[in-house]
N, C-alpha and C positions, 0 to 999 in steps of 0.2 A: 433537598439540594442534590443535584446530579454530580457524580464524580467525573472530572475531565482530566485528560492527559494529552501530552503532545505525542504525535505519531513519530516513531523513530524509524530511520532508514533501515531496511532489512540488510543492507550491505555493510555500511560503516557504523550503524547504530547511533548516529547523531540526530538531533532534532530536525524535523522538517518544518514547513510553514503551516502545518495542519494540526488542529486541535480537535479532539473528538470526545463525545460523552460515552458513558458505559453502555448505553442502549443503541449506539450507532452501529449500523450494518452497511458496509460498502462492498460492492462487487465490481470487478473490472475497472478499478481506479488507477489511472496512470499517475503514480506517485514520483515526484521529482525531488531529489536531494540537492540542496544548494552547496553542500560541502563536497561530496564526491562527484557531483554533476552527472549522476546517472538517473535514468527514468526506468521504473519497473512497474509492471502491471500487478496490482495487489488486490487481495480481498481482506477485509478487516471485520472481525466479530469479537466482541467483548475484549477489546484492546489487543487482540492477537492478530499480527500482520502475517499473511501468507503470500508468498510470491506465486503468481500464476505463470506457468510456462506456456507460451503460445505454440500451437501445433505448427509444424513445418509448412511453409507456403505451398510446396509441391503436393502435399497430401490433402489439402483442403478440397472439398467437393464444391462444385458450383451450383 
């Protein structure tokens, strides 16, 4: 049986609407929090949520 946990908002630390297993790997996921009403781009590995900061639009190469 795989261990599962709710993904917590990296800002307010409340539960989101997403549940993951311990072997779940997510990259560039737009995670929305219904409590603080913020959306953050995150990466998730082994239940660890990391916010991805997007590069400035002016510095992007085409």
